C-alpha positions in Angstrom: 36.6 -8.8 -12.4 39.5 -10.9 -12.4 42.9 -9.9 -10.6 46.4 -11.0 -9.6 49.5 -10.5 -7.6 52.1 -8.6 -9.4 55.4 -8.1 -8.5 57.5 -6.0 -10.6 60.4 -3.4 -11.3 57.7 -0.8 -9.6 56.7 -2.6 -6.9 53.7 -5.4 -5.8 50.1 -5.2 -6.3 46.8 -6.2 -7.4 46.3 -5.5 -10.8 42.9 -6.9 -12.9 43.9 -9.0 -15.6 43.4 -6.9 -18.2 46.1 -4.4 -16.8 48.6 -7.3 -15.9 51.7 -7.1 -18.4 52.0 -9.2 -20.8 55.3 -11.7 -19.3 52.6 -12.4 -16.1 50.2 -13.3 -18.8 52.7 -15.4 -20.6 53.8 -16.9 -16.5 50.5 -17.5 -16.0 48.9 -19.5 -18.9 52.2 -21.3 -18.9 51.3 -22.3 -15.2 48.4 -23.6 -16.8 49.2 -25.7 -19.6 51.6 -27.6 -17.4 48.9 -27.7 -14.6 51.6 -26.3 -11.9 51.5 -26.9 -8.4 49.5 -24.4 -6.6 49.7 -23.4 -3.1 47.7 -21.0 -0.7 50.4 -18.9 1.5 49.4 -16.9 4.6 49.6 -12.8 2.9 51.7 -11.7 6.0 54.7 -14.2 6.4 54.3 -15.9 2.9 54.0 -19.7 4.9 52.6 -22.1 3.3 48.3 -23.0 4.9 45.5 -25.1 4.2 43.1 -22.8 3.6 41.9 -19.0 4.1 44.4 -16.2 3.6 46.3 -16.1 6.9 48.3 -18.5 8.7 47.3 -19.7 12.7 50.0 -17.1 13.5 47.8 -13.9 11.9 44.3 -14.9 12.2 43.5 -12.1 13.7 45.0 -9.6 11.4 42.1 -7.1 10.2 41.1 -8.6 6.8 41.8 -11.6 7.7 40.0 -15.1 6.7 41.0 -17.8 9.2 39.5 -20.7 9.1 40.1 -23.7 12.0 
């Protein structure tokens, strides 16, 4: 199953692609067609990171995947 992080007027969270809003699906399609730049961000503070899912400041957070 493919999930995407969706933000809307009801809040934010992970949803399966099949349950994502039409607007989100169109935004995703446009990004793929235009080869939009992709960046990894720390899931806690949203700082850009080279890999994993957290920055060095959050490497000890439960569920974190941090690579040195």
